[in-house]
MIVO-36842 format. One line per 10 residues: for each residue x, y, z of C-alpha. Coordinates in steps of 0.25 Angstrom, whole numbers, m for minus. Layout:
BEGIN
X Y Z  ... .
// end
This chain:
BEGIN
m57 m35 m25  m67 m32 m14  m70 m17 m11  m64 m18 3  m51 m23 m3  m51 m12 m13  m54 m1 m3  m43 m7 6  m33 m7 m6  m37 7 m9 .
m33 11 5  m20 3 5  m16 10 m8  m20 24 m3  m12 22 10  0 17 2  m1 29 m8  6 38 2  21 37 5  20 41 19 .
10 30 22  19 20 14  31 24 23  22 23 35  19 8 31  34 6 28  37 11 42  27 1 48  33 m10 40  47 m8 45 .
43 m5 60  31 m14 61  23 m4 70  24 11 71  16 22 79  9 33 72  20 42 76  31 33 70  23 32 57  22 47 56 .
36 51 61  44 48 48  36 57 40  35 73 39  21 73 42  12 77 53  6 67 63  m8 69 58  m3 66 44  4 53 48 .
m9 49 55  m17 51 42  m7 42 35  m8 32 46  m23 32 45  m22 29 30  m13 17 32  m22 13 43  m35 14 35  m28 6 24 .
m26 m5 34  m11 m4 32  m8 m1 47  m14 m5 60  m15 3 72  m13 0 86  m16 10 97  m8 10 110  m13 22 118  m9 34 110 .
1 26 101  m4 21 88  4 10 82  3 5 67  7 m8 60  7 m11 45  m4 m20 40  0 m28 28  m13 m33 23  m17 m20 15 .
m3 m20 9  m4 m34 5  m17 m32 m2  m11 m20 m10  1 m29 m14  m9 m40 m18  m17 m30 m27  m4 m24 m33  1 m38 m36  m12 m42 m43 .
m12 m30 m52  3 m31 m55  1 m45 m60  m11 m40 m69  m2 m29 m75  10 m38 m77  2 m48 m84  m5 m37 m92  8 m31 m96  14 m45 m99 .
2 m47 m109  4 m34 m115  19 m37 m117  16 m50 m124  5 m43 m133  15 m32 m137  26 m43 m140  16 m50 m149  12 m38 m156  26 m34 m159 .
29 m48 m164  17 m48 m173  22 m34 m178  35 m40 m182  29 m51 m190 .
// end
């Protein structure tokens, strides 16, 4: 995996590591587009804190920003989520195969012990 991809993946998982940011992404997924105010309103946090969360999502490439005068609108960007999903799927397959092999080895050892 290229260094750029690793850095992007790190930013994505960091952004997803916070419940408030995950809820913001869910809100964007449901609505399609939200203003900065709409993203921060559902949470018991101050506007500067909401802005910091939005910035982390933006830095991870998970949201795009459109500025219309004083209004900032955000949309969900799926590409980093897809890359994270692909990474998880690759590692899940590896561990499933490893655990299957371990299970077969343990079964074999158990059979040999019974003989």
